[in-house]
N, C-alpha and C positions, 0 to 999 in steps of 0.2 A: 255724612258726617265721618271724619276719620280721626282716630285717637291713638296716640303713641302709648304703648304699655311697656315701660322698661323693665318691670318686674311683676311678680304675681300680685303684690300689694296693690299695683296700679290696676291690674285685671279685676281684683275684688272691689276696689273703689268704683271703677266703671260700673261694675254690676249693681252696686248699691245705688248709684245715680240712676241707672236705667230702671232698676226695680221701683224706685220712688215715683217714676213717671208712667208706670204701667197701669192701665185699667184693671178692674177685677178679673175679667176674662180676656185672654190675649193669646195669640199663637206666635211664638218666637222661634225662628230657625237659627241654629248655631252652626256655621260651616267652618271648616279648617282641617288641616292634616292632623294626624295623630301628634299629640303633645302641644297643640297650638293653644290650649287654655279653655276649651269648651266646658269641661267639668268644673274647672276653677270659677268660671263665670257663674254657673249654676249655684256653686257654693256661695258665691258672693251675694247672689239673690236671696238665697235661704237665709244667710246671716243677717241680711237687711230686714228680713221678715221676722227675725227674732228666733229662728230655729238654730239650736246649738247642737244637735246630734251629728253623727257622721254623715258625710254626703259621698256617694260613691257612684261611678258611672254604671248605668244599668247595661252594661254591654251584654250579659248573658240573660238578664231577666227582661230586657227590652224597655221596661218602664219601672220607675220608682215613684211612689206616691208620698207626698209630704203634706198632711193636714195642717193648715196654718189658721191664725186667728180669724181671718176674713175671707179666706178662700182655700183652695187646695192647689197645690203645685204638682204637676206630672211632669217628670224628667224622662224623656225618651232618648235611647241611644239605638239608632236603626243600623248601626254597622253591620250586624250579623244578619239582618233581614235577607232572606233568600230571594224573594221577588216583592215588588211593590204590592202585589195582590195579597201578601201575608198581612198587610194593614187591616184588611177586612177580617181575618182571623183573629187579629188582635183586638178588634172592635174600636179601631181609632176614633171613629166619629163620635162614639159614646163618651169619650173624654172631652170633647169640645162643648163644655157646659157653661152655663152662665156664671158660674163660680170658679171656673178653672183657668189657671195659667198653665199653658203647655209649652215647655222648653224642649226643642227637638234637635238632638245632634245628628249629623249625617242625614239631613232631609233628602239628599239627592238619591237615596236608596229607596224612597217612597214616591219618586217622580211620577206624576200622572194620577196619583191617588191621593195625595195630600192637597188640602185647600191652600190658597195663597196665604203666606205668613203676613201678620200685621207688620212684624219687624223682622229683618234678617240681619245678623251680626256675622261678619266674615273675619275671622282670626287668622293671622298669618305671622309666621316666624320670620324675623328680620335679624340682621346683625345686631347684637347688643339688646335684643328684646322682641317684642311682638307689636302688632298693630291690629287695631279693630276698625273696621269699616261698617257702619250702620247705614241701612236703608229701609225704606218702607214701601210696602206694596198695596196697602189699604189706607183709607181715611183714618182709621184708628191709628196706624203706624205713623202717618204723617203727623197726627197730633202728639204722638210720643216724641218724635224727633223735634217738633217745634218746642215742646216743653223742655227738652233736653238743651237745645241750643239757646233758649232764653234764659237758662239757669233756674227755672222754676222747680 
């Protein structure tokens, strides 16, 4: 699924649509260069969940935790990860809980140590805006895409 994103408002709107289709527990990879809109996408998900506080990229902390009404959202930024093995030190597997939505920026930094994402969102910068390409690697992810494309 490919979506044109002419401005940040479109990125936030896509995030709201995606969030509405996500199951309670889900792993989402956000790929893209610096400035492609990964953190804006996370902000859009959090706004869709009713979170009104500040949303910042966890570039230095590696993970930010957002308790929500029905689950917890963990926002990871692996950009500063030294090696994929550092995910063990971080205790990444402990975050993959039945009540957790995990959004991971820069998942390529954890290659070989991260499980397959349910949903991958690749954000690219294009002339006049951005583009999001959504793909699924699991049955859960295929269900998310089916709900998105059916307009549910």
